[in-house]
N, C-alpha and C positions, 0 to 999 in steps of 0.2 A: 055882434059888432063886426064891422068891415073896416079894415085899415088899409089906406093907400098912401104911399109916400114915394118920392123920387130923390135919389142921391147921385151926386156927380162922381163920388169916389166909391169904388167897389167895396173896400174894406168897411166903410161906414154903412153901406146898404146891407152887407152880409151880417154885420154886428146887429143892426136893427132887426133883421129877420130872425137871427138866433134868439134875441131877447124876447120877441113876440111869441116864438115857439116855446121858450122857457116859461112864459107866463101862461101857458096852456091855451093860447089862442089857436083855433082851428086853422091849419095851413090853408084851407080853401078860402079863408076870409082875409088873407094877407095878399096885397098886391104891392110889391116894391119894384121900382124901376131904377135901372142903372145902365151905363153904357156897356155893361157886361152881363152875360146871362145869369139869371138868379133862379135856381130850382126851389122846390118846396122845402127840401131839407138842405142845410148848408153843405156845400161840397166845394172843392177847389175850382177856380175859374175857368176850367176847360169843360167843354160839352162833349160827351161821348154819346151814350144812349139815354133817352128820357122816355119814361112811360108814366101815365097818370096825369093829373092836372098840374100843368106847369105853365108859367108865363115867362117867356124869354123876351126881353125887350132891349134893344140897342137903339138908343135915340140919337146917336151920332156925335157924341162928345169927342171920341177918339176915332177908332175904327168901327164904322157902323155895321160891318158884315158879321153874320152869324154862320158858323160852320158846325155841322153836326153829322154824326154817323147814322143815327136812327132816332126817330121821334114817333111816339104813338100817343093818341088821345091827349095832345098837348096844344098849346097856343104859342105862336111865335110872332113877334112883331119887330120889324127892323126897317130903318130908312134905307139901309144898304141892301146887299144881296144875301140870299140864303143859299149856302153851298152844302149839298148833301153828298157824303163821301162813302157811306156804307150801304145799308139796306134801304135808306130813304125815309119816307114818311107814310104813316097810316092813320087815317082819321084825325087829321090835324087841321086846325084853323090857323091860317098863315096870312099875315099882312106884310108884304114884301115891297119896299119902295123901289128896289133895283131888280136885279135878275134872280130867278130861282133856277139853280143849276144842279141837277141830279146827275152826279158824275159816276161813270163806270156802270155798275149794276144797280145803283140807287133808283127807286121808283117813287111815284106819287100815287098813293092808293087811298081813296076815301078822304072825305073832308072838303073844306073850302079853302082855296088859295086865291088871294088877290095879289096880282103882280104888276108892278109899275114898269118893269123892263121886259125882259124876255123870259119865257119858261122853256128850258131845255132839259129833256129827259129821254131815256131809252124806252120808258114804259109809263103810261098814265092809265089809271083805273086798274081793274083786276078781272081775270077771266070769269070770276063768279059774279061780276057786276057791282062791285063796291062803287057807289056813286061818288063822283068827284065833280065839284063845282069850281070852275076856273073863271075868274073875272080879270080881264086884262085891262088895267086902268091906264091913265095917261094918254098921251097923244102921239106916241112914237110911230114913225113910219117904218115900213119894211116888215120882215118876219118877226112875229111876236111870240109864237109857240111853235116848237118843233118836238115831236115825239116819234120814236122809232115804231112803237106800237101803242095804239089807243083802243081801249076796250069799250064795249057797250056800257052806257050809264054815265059817260063823261059829258058834261055840259060846259060849254065855253061861251062866255059873253065877251065880245070885243066891240066897243062902240055901241051902236044901236042894234047889233046883230047877235042873235043867240044861235048856237050850233050845238046839236045833240048828236053824239056818236051812237048809231044804232046797230052797227056790226063792227067786228074787229077790223081796224084800219091800220095799214102799214104806212110809215113815213108821212104822218100827219103834219101839215104846216098850216098855220093861220097867221095872217098878217094884214097890213094896210098898204094898198097900192098907191101909186103917184096921184091918182084921182080921189084919194081919201076914202076908197071903198074897202070894206073888210072882205078879204078873199080867203078861201079855204082850198087846200089841195083836193078835197072831196067834191068841190063844185063841178057841175057838168060843164063840159066844154061848149063854147059857142055863145 
């Protein structure tokens, strides 16, 4: 049996989650949405590190942004921005309506990220070739992706253009120019 529910108040969502776990329902069969992050097992409403199968969903009732130190093998969905403050994300499925900002040493390694705003990170992908699929949604003009280092195996889709990183690239930038063309810092000049 799969259970899905959405609650406006965090306390109600957490209580429902606890009740379903107490009734021996498998945590993988529970999907509860709230304007606050909800992990598999009830914890306080702050997000530090998450590993395993989690759904974090902020649907914008209050502050739609999600801030996390580290996420692995998780799913995150927010209408706002995803702000990474620690190690970043590894093998994560992310749907971000706003910006994805990996601050400091935070990286984006493995998984699929769909970003409506800008993706800003010091490093995307991994030296060992962990595939990262980036889809830049929306119609914003200007720079949409900026990475200090991009490793082979990173695939970026922006508009009708697909870009594959085939060798380690420094200072990668992808955006949309004033003529609505998708441009990449790795494009040949001329």
